[in-house]
N, C-alpha and C positions, 0 to 999 in steps of 0.2 A: 235640419229637416228630419222628421220622424219616419220610421219604417211605415210601409204602406198598410200593413195589417198588424194590429196590436190589440191585446185584450186589456181588461181593466187593471191588471197588475203590471202592465208594461212589458210583458214577455212577447216575443215575436216568433213567428213560425215561417219557415221557408218552404215554398211549394216545390216538391220533388216528385218525380215519377214513383208510382207504387212499385215495391219490390216484387220480383217474380220468383215464386216458390221460396219466399223468405230471404232471398239474397239479392243484392243490388248488382246489376250488370255494370260493365265498365262505362257505357255511354251515360247511364243515369248518374253514376258517380261523378263523371266529368261535368255534366250539366249542372249538378248540384253544387259542385265546386265553383263554377262560373257565377251561379246565382249568389253564392256567399260572397264572392269577390265584389260583385256589384253592390250588394247590401253594405259591405264594408266601406266602399267609396262614399255611399250616401251618408252612412253614420259618422264618417270622419269629418263632415262639415260642421258638426256641432261638438267640438272638443270641450266646450265649456261645461257640458252636461256630464257630470261624473257617472251617472247611470248609463249613459250611452257609451262612454269609454269602457266601462266594465263589460257591457254587452259586446262591444267591438272585439275585445280580447277573447271573449268566450267563443265568438264566431270564428276567429282565427284558429282557435284550438279545434273547432269542429272541422274546418277546412283541412287542417293537417291530418286529422283522423281519417277523413274521406279519401285523401290522397294516398295515405298508407294502405287503406283497405283496397283501393284499386290496384296499387302495385303488388300487394300480397296475393290478390286473386290471380293476376296475370302470371306471377311467379309460380303459384300452385298449379295453374293450368299447364305451364311449360314443363314443370317437374312431372306431372301426371302423364303427359304425352311422352316424356323420355322413358319413364318406367314402363309404359305400355310398349314402346318400341323395343326395349331390352327384353321384356317378357316374350314378345313375339319372336325375336331372334333366338332366344334360349330354347323356346318351344320348337322352332323349326330345326335347330341344331340337334336337339334330342330325338326328334322324329327321324332325322337323317341318319343319326348314329345308332338307331334301334336295330338290334340283331335281326337278321332275316329269318332266323330259326336254326336249330341244331343241324350240323352237317353229319352225314353218316359215311362211314368208311366200310369198304368191302371186307368181310370176314374171310380170311384165308384159312382158318381152321388149324393153324399151327400152334398158336398159344393164346388162350383167352385173355391172360393178363396183359400181354402186349397190346391186344386190340383195345382193352379197356383203358390202358394208359394213353394210347393214341387218341381215342375218342375224347377223353377228358382234356387232353391237350388242345384239341380243336374247339371244344365247347366250354372253355373255362369261364367265359363271361356269362353263359346262360344256364348250362346244366349243372356245373360243379359248384361254382361260387354262390349262385343264387343271388338273393338280395341281402344276405344276412351272415356272411362268413367269408373266410379265406381258406383256400384249399392248399394241399401240400405242394402242388406245382407252382403256386404263387409264393409260398413262404420258403420252401426248401429247394428251389430250382434257380440257378444263376443265369438269368437272361433267357432269350429265346433259343430254341433248339436249332442248331445247324446240322449239317450232314454228319459231322463227327459225333455230335451229341446224340443224334438218333441211333447211330451204330453202337455207342456206349450204352444207351438205354436198352437196346436189344440184347446187349451182352449181359447186363445186370437187370434182367426183367423181373427179378424176384423182389425188387424193392417194394415195400408196402406203401400204400397211399392212405391218406387220412384227410379229414376236413376239420377246420376250426370254426367255431361259432361263438358269438358273444351272447351270453346268457344273462337273464335278469332274475332276481328273486321274485317269484310269483308269476304264474302263467298269464295273469290278466294285465301285466304291465305293457304299456305301449312303446317303451323305449326301443324295443327290438325293431320297430318300424322305421327308425331314423338312423341307419348305419351309414348314410352318405350325407354329404352336404347338399342341401336343396335350396334353390333360389326361386321356387315357384311362388307366384303372387307377391313377390317382393319380400318374403319371409325367409330368414336364414335359420336353418336348424342343423345341429351337428350330432354325431353319434355319441360323443362322450364315452368312447370305448374303454378308457382307462378306469372307469367306474364300474365296469362289468366283469364278471368272471368268465374266463375263456375256457372252453371245453374242446377237447380233442377226441374225435370219434374215428376209429379205424374203418376204412372202407374195404380194405383187404387185410387178411390176418398177417401180423408181423412174423417174419421167418428168421431174421438175423439179429443177434444181440452182440453189442460190443461191451465188454466188462473191463473197466479201468480200476486199478487198485492202488492204495497207498503203499509205497515200498517199505521194506524193513519192519514189517509187522507180522508176527506169527499168527495172531488171531485173524487178521485179514486174509492171510494166505490159506488158512484152514477153511474160512467161510467161502472164499472164492472157489476152492476145489469142490466144496459141497454144493454150491449154487450152480456151477457148470454141470455137474452130474445131474442135478434135478432138472435143469432146463433142457438138457439133452434127452433124458429118459422120459420125462413127464410131458414136456411141451414140444418135443421134436424140433428144436430150434438149432440153427447153425450158430456157432460161438466164435467170436473174434476176441483176442486178447493181445496185449503188448508182447513183443518178442521175449522180454525178460520173464513175464508171467508164464508164457508157454514153456520155456525151459524149466521153470520150477515145477510146473504140472507134470511134464513128461518125465522129469527126474524122479518125481514121487511115484508115478505109475504109468505104464505104457497104455493104459486105458484112455488117456487123454490125447492120444495121437490125432483124434478127429478135430481138435481145437485148431483154428486157423489164426494166422498172424500176417505180418508184412515184413519184407526184407529190406526195402529201400524207403527212404523218406518220401520219395515221389508218390508212392502208393497211398500215403496218408491223404493226399489231396483228393483221392477218389473214394475215400471211406464213406462219404455221405451218399454215394450212389449204391452202396452195398448194405449199409447198416440201417435197420429200422428203429432201433432203440439202443440207448446208451445207459449202462448201469455203472455207477461209481460207488466204490467201497472205500470210504475214508471220511475226510472232513471237507471244509470249504476249499482247501487247497487242491484237493482232487477234482472238485468241480471246475476250478479255474484251469487246471491242467487239461481237463476234457474239452473245455471251451477253446483253449489255445490250439488244439489239434485241428479244429475246423476253421479254415480261413473264410469259408463261405457259409452255405447252409449248414445248420446244426440239427441232427435228429433229436427227438425228445429225450431228455435226460432224467433218469430216476436216481436221485442221490440218497444213499443209505448212510446214516450217521455212525461213523466209527472214528471221529476226531474229537476235538476239544469243545468248541462252542457250537458250531453248526448252524449258522444263520440260513444256509441254503440246503441243508440236509434234513428234511423233516421225517424221513422214514427210519424206523428202528430195525436193525438187522435180525432181531430175534424172530420177527414175523415176516420174513422176506417171502416165504411161500404164499401167504395170503395176499400180500401187497402185489407181488408180481402176477399172480393169477388174476386179480382184479384189473390190473393195469393192462395186461395183454388182451383182456376182453373188451375193455373200454366201456363208456367214455371216460376220459381222464381230464380232471381239472388241472390246468397248467398256468404257469406264470411266464410271460414273455419278458426275459431279462435283457435289457438293452445293453449294447456294447459300444465302446468308443473306438473310432478309427483314427490312428495317429500317423503323421508323417513328419520326418525331420528334414528341414531344408537348410542346407549348408550355405554359408556366406559366399562360397565360391560358385554356387549354382547360377547358371545363366538366366533361368526363369523359375517361376514357382512350380513348374511341372517336374523339375529335376529334384526328386525327393528320395529319401530312404524310407522304405516301408511298402505297403502299409502295415502297421502293427495294431492288432485288435486287443482290447483290454475289457475285461468284465467288471473289474472293481474300480481301479483308478490308475491314472498316470501321475507320477510325482516328479516335480522339478525342485531340486534342493541344492545346497551349497557344497555337499560332499564333505571332504576333509578340510576344506578351506576355512580359515578363521574369520573371513570377511562375510558381511551380509550379502545375500543374493540381491541382484538388481535385475528385475524382470519387467519388461514392458508388455502389457496385456492388451489385446485388441479383440473386439467382438464384432464380426461382420465388417471389418475395416474401420470400426469406430473405436477410438481409444477408451479403454476402461480405467486402468490405473497402472501405477508402477509399484510393484511388490518389492519391499525392502524388509527382509527378515530371513528366516531359515529356509523358506521355499513356498511352494504352491502345490495344491492338490486339485486336479480335475477329475471328478469322480462321477460314476453312474449312480443311479438311485439304489441299485443292488449293492454298490460299494459304500453307501452312506453309513453302514454300521461297521465299517472297517477303519482305515487310517483317517478318513475324513471325520469320523465321530471322535477319535482321539484328539484331533486338532480343533475341536469345537464346532464342527458342522452339525447340521440337523439330521435326524433320522427320517428317511423318506420311504414311503411305500414303494416296493420295487417296480410296480406297474405304472407309476407316475413317470411319464416321459420328460426327462430333464437332465441337465448337467450341473453338478455341484461345483462351485468355485470357492474353495476353502484355503485361506492362507495358513502357513505354518509359522507360528510364533512371530507375527508381524511386529515391527518396531513402530507401532501406532496404537493409539487408544480408540480409534474410530473405525478400524478396518474389520468389518463384520462379514461373515460368509454370505454368498449369494447362491440362488438357484435359478439357472437360466433355462429358457425353453430348448427343446431338443433340436430345433431346426437351425440353430445358430452355428457358426464356425468360429472357433477360438484360435488365436495365434499368440503364442508366448515367445518373445524374442529377447535374447541377451544383448543389451546395447553395447556400443563400442566403448563407452566410458566405464564399463563394469570393471571392478577391481579383480574379479576372479571368474573362472569358468563356472558353469552350472552343470548338474548331472540329472538326467532323466531316467526313470525306471518305470517299467510297464508291468503292472500286477506284481511288483516286487522283484522282477528279473529283467534281463536284457538291458542292462544299464548302459547308457550312452552319454558321452560328454558333449556339452553344448558350449562352443567357444563364442567369443564376441562376434556378433553378426549372425549367428545361427538362430534358427527359429523352429518351434514345434507347433504344428497345425493339428487341431483336434476337432472332430465332428462326430455326430451319431452315425454308427455303422448301419448298413442295410440289413444285416442278418442278426436277429436276436438269438438268445439261447433259451429254448423252451424247457423249463424244468417242471416235473410233475409235482402236484400238491397232494398232501395227505388229506386235507379237508378242502380248503380253497386258499387263494393267495393271501387274503386278508387275515384269516384265522392262523395260517402258518406264520405270517410275518409277526403278528402280535404274540404268538406263542414263543417265537424265537427271541424276541426282546425281553419277554418276561422270564423265560428260563435261562437264556444266555447272559443277560445283563442285569437281571433282577430289577427291571425298570420300575421306578416309583414304588419300591417296596418299603413299607414302614408299618409301625404298629398303628392299629386303628384307635382313634380317639375314644376315651372312656365315655360311656353314655350317662354315668351318674354324676357328672360334674355340674357346674353352673349352667343354667338354661335361660335363653332369652324368650320367655313365653309371657 
């Protein structure tokens, strides 16, 4: 039996409801599908006709397409309803969390700096940080202030404050408008702050400077005495130095009696509450020593190059007056150098919270075989997922600032210091396929000495504080909360490229002659 309606060529059409706004609704699609099924039943009675058999197969294909379209539309409507629900919830939550406005505190008239610090502490989300930066109370303050912290703040009220902002090249750039992650209208945008230059602007004038020097150097000692005198007489700053340096200065002249220092190691823990700026006179080792003194927040560091290579010391000592004069006025381009926080968990520990540490490193933590003649055997985990078993001389877990140090010598890549990440670099692995890795900054790494290891392993942190790791012991490493802000001579990228060009002669070769054969 032939279809009810056919043209001269034998083609058939199925009567379907007209689409509304160019789209079929679900009821029309279902009715069309039923009509196709009825038509298929009629066409199946004449199987001897090859033309009708082909037509039957074509109509089955059309029926499947209509069914998929109906299912897809229903799924799209459900997904759109879910996105709308999430958007409404996110919008309601943002309106609920919106600040009511800045709070004001009564001015007692005793000290204007204390009042400003207190007001910024209350208005940190609206007045100080704004939408485009991070302030000193957020970067250089360890947690919320309790009663003891407030009394300490009142005691050291001369601490200068500053604000960090993420800058773009060109005032017309729109990148500065996306410093937070946004979910509005279902679109996710991110700040990509690692691609921007960070600028530090003083909100109050710095008053206290800590000067750290490389020991056993006559030229450094002479420069230190000259710099202390200039900062005191020309800039009217309070000067802190190490006890060893103060003895050297006072021995040279009684003029330096105004220089301050500390007597006990416990006073070092409070240095970040007194010091506005740290000046280092030496090489990269002096910068590492300065970073190790601050277990929490670190004041901005101005490193002067008086060492060998100097990947982190862009300033030349001959022009220290011009540099310091500009830095004290601001704004300052800085590099936030990430640190690693390490814990040693002994096999005898009852739980993972019984640890030794924390130990903060600016360059790298190294696990090696020490004096043993056997290969190290280290089991490595990343966020509790097994990574690999290292069999070789050892393993380096490095920051991006340390990528030009031991990790580079072991075959690791050089990485821009503002790229947040952890370098996973093996030391002479007994394998042809063990290549270095760069892991994201949010992971937690655990390196454990297995019980079947033939020897102990040794861990060192920035080249010191060596610890033995016995069978069953583990080293846990993650990104630390407090970075080390170092001042830039130009900006972080220019200083990094200059350091690898001057320090390592990176990609230095003769230029190809222009008068040779040409492919023209």
